[in-house]
Phi, psi and omega in degrees: 000142179295118185300317181294319181295319181293320182294316183286328183291342182283088179097336185273318181264000182290132178297341182296340179264000180277169176292157183296334185289342181236005178277099183223170182294321181297317179295321179298315179295322177298317180298315182295324177294318175302312182300313184296314182293324180293318179299320182291320175298319179300316179297318179295320180298316181297312182299315182294317181294321180298316183292321180289332176294321180255054189292137175207148186292337182290334182285323177079155183273355186298314185294315179297322178296321178298318179294324180291319178296319177300319181292325178299317180294319178296321180296325177297316178293322178295324178296315179298314181295323179294321178298320179294320179300317178294325181294325178276008174060044171295131183302331181259024181304312181295324181296318179299314180301318181294323178294320180291326178294324179292322176297320178298316181298321181291323179291321179300316180298317179295327178290320175297317180294323177299315180295323180294329183274316189261341185263356180232137178297139182299329185285343181256008181285128178272161174309130189268346185244123173263095186298331178296314179296318181299316182295318181295319179295320177295321180295316179294319177297322181289324179290335184274355183272135180253202181234134180291164179255353177231157187299313180303319180292323179291322175302315179297316179298324177298314179296316181298318185285333174299320176294316180300317183293322176297322177295319176299316179299327183286341180288330186308306180303327183287330183289326182287346177279348179298138180275331180283111185295317181296316179296320183295317182298316180291321179295323180294322177297320179292319179296319180297321174297316177298316180298316179298317181296319181291319179296319182295319180294324180295317177298318182295319179295319182293317179294318178296316179298320180296313183293316179296327181291315177300316179297319183293320176300315182292320177298322178295317177299314180297322178297319178296318179297318179298317180295323180300318181283325179284331182271348184292147177273108179261021186266183181287343181286341186274112180258004181266017184296333179299318178293326178290325175297316178296318178298318180296313179298317182298320181291316181297320187273339190241332191236339184297320179294324177295316180295319180297319177296322178296318178296314179299325179292320176304315180295317179298315180293323176295320179292327178292321176294321177292325176293336178269012179057048179297135181293340176273037187304316185298316182293319180297310181299320181296322180288321176299317180295318181297315179296317180301313183296313182295322178291323174298316178296322182295318179297319177298323177292329174294323177297317180295320181300313181299318181297312182297321178298319179293320179298321181286323176297315178298318182299307185286331176294320178295319179297322179290313179298322179293319179296321178295321181293317178299318179295318180297313181295321176297321178296316177300316179296320177295318178300320179298325179285324188257327186264328188257033174282137184277353181292141176060030176245137174273178185296329183283321176294323178294326174298316181296315180295322178296319177295323177297319179292326178296315178298322180291323177296320175298318179295324178291323178300320179290327180291348179301324181295325180296314181294318178299320180299316178302319179291322177293316183294328180299337178285347182247007180276135181275144175285077185295342180296332182281003171277344177241344178243142179291134180293154182295338181207163177303131183236157180284147175223160182236136181282134178270344187207175172273139180209131179246112182251185181287332184267352180155180184250141176261129181255132183300135179086349181283156186252139180225173177247126180282121179259324183204134178223043183283350180216201177291334179263127178259146174255120181233164182236131179278182185291338178275357181092002180277145182266134180226138176254131181206159177301138180301334183294340180286351189238153169235146175267111187297156174289170008268169172260120183301324181289323176295318179296314180298320179297314179298319178294326176297318180291321179296318177299318177297319180298316179297318182295317179296322179294319178295317179297321175300312180298317177296317178298320181293321178299317178299311179298323180294319179296316181295324179293318179297321180293319180289329179295318181290328183270357187287129180228137176175170182284171186294322179295319181294317180297315180295320180296320178293323177296318178295324178294320178298318179294320177292325178298321178295318177297314179299319180295320178294321175294324176296321176298319180295321177298320179291325179293324178294314180298317180296330180288327187270323194288320178297140177294154177292147177285119190289337177286340182213054187296316184294317182295320180296313180296326177297316180296322178293325176298320178294322178296321178294328176294323179293321177293326176299314177300323178291323177296319179295328177287326180285329189304311179297321180297319177296316181296320180295317182287330177291320177296319178298317182295318179297322175296322179293317181296321179293330181284322180230072187291336188256016180261161180294326179298321180297320181295319177298319183291321180297319180294322182292322177297318179296316178297324180292318177299316178297319180298317181295316178297320179298316181295319179299312181295317179297321178294322179294315180295323179292321177298318182294319181295319181291322178297319178293319177298319178296316178297318180296316180297319178294325177295314177297322178297318177296322177296316178298320179297318181296313181295325179297323179298316180285330175296320180294323176296318178293324179296325181286343178279098184287329184235154175278133179300148179283328181280123180291336179296324180293321179295316179300319181292323178295322178294318179297322178297318181292318180297319179299315183294314181297321180298317179298321179292318180292325180295318179299317180297318182298316179300318179299321182293323175297320174300316180298325180298318179299315178295324180296319179294323175299315181294323179300325179283331182273348181243078182295329184285347184247013187300322183293341183278350185265151172242109183289151174281136177238106186284149177249172183278338181200159176068063181285134177236115190261128172244102195288168186300345185289351179292340184204211182300131183297328180268351186253329191267164177211172178292141177250115181249141180210164181286000000 
């Protein structure tokens, strides 16, 4: 059976794969007849060729001639059936015709061979191969071959020329057998010219194939990078922008230079091939231009990516700050309604509330800068929602980069009008009224964002309302206080006792504020992007709190001494009992604040030391990472690899040991705080030490004030 026909017929000529409109019994019978006759012709060809390969006079030419005649008749039938198949529009009609043509060609060749063997006496057969003509034909064919402009065509040309070159190599032994020396010398010169030309084309094709393959690989990578940036969500819905920022920074600082060097090498290699007058000049120039254009486009997309990341960071930072401002103003407003009511308050309680309102008014005055900053920032926030939603009407956009599309070129900094943004490709209109399609990543929608402005104005209105409410509340408390002060009647001891209680209440209130300030300093987690700087700033804040505690201490001691003198003067009165209890509570409060402050300072110092140790460890590991990056090849000697491994293990172990010591110190500070904050005990995770194999999970895993190192076996 004809192998090619049999392979293709398996599923290709089968009626089962045809459309229902032509799948009939007649077509099935036709295909089966075609297959049967083609198999018979193939069998005749094989048998005839086998007999002529083992030619002997005893076999006689009759049987081979009979097989050839039978094959001619079958081919005539196959021609008719193939015509019917084409008429019935069989999808493989052209393929069937081509297979029949090949069978005809093989039968014709066998007939020529048959005539050469059986129709001429062996003693009168002249040399059948004119090697001079063969070489000249090969030379003409070689000169007429060009070079493809795309990689698949060049790959095909490489395969074809490898076969051609093998044929040229096979001619060499036949030339040396010629008996005419003069004829052989001239023939040898022609053959050497043909061989050199074939070798040169083989080298040119291989170098062109290698260069085009490298360019194609780089073009594929650039295309994937472009798709990644054009398909990415740059709108307000994307909250994963911090990881994208880290990925971008890592690429810019570590890989961009490497990619640029690879592109430059491609350009240099292409210029070198052109300088050597490579015959594939057109293909090389086309690939150089394609790589240059895609690399330029990629750099422009990087510019766009950096801009969009900044836009997203500004947008979400504004939203967070605005939300914090709203929550703060809402809390102040709630406190004014619940805490500063004048009902059921004596004059001393009113004095304390008035002092707190004074402090709150000062804090609100300072908060005015925050509100103004939000209003100013709202003018520069981009309306990122229109990157995912169609705008209610055409809006202006600005190009962030250069981009050359099929419909025109986008110029960086130029302004356009957005017509449609339903997908990755935006339709914009230039100043001349022309429509251009380009990736949406190339554009920014300029500020302001109406929603951001409205949010900032709402916060400003709430701020003004809270300030007015604070002032009104203060006036009401002041009026109530003046009335109670005028109506206050009592003996001298009672009045003195109330004054002493009011003084202690002020000290107690100041200490309570400091305690809250210490807790607020500890509980938020460190900012991971600036952990060392953040812990240093917290340490400075604790020093300021320490100065406040030192300022309060003399006042507290003086008021306590006055209270003790009052208690001794009227020991058996109700006022003395109240003053005594207040003195004890104030002293406990002071001792508690001092202890909490000491533990907090120790914890912050340990945290600072820990972060510095971790940074040193990262720097140390980065050093070895850089060394490993510079090692382009693996050493052949395994001992070199072992030494490198030992160096890295020793360095990492030292860094882990330093961090471990820091964690033990941190554990001590955490336990002290845990004892001093009974209300927060459930929020702490105590360290549980093991006998061996410490594994440290540092405070950065959670709340700075709540977490502690976790050690386990």
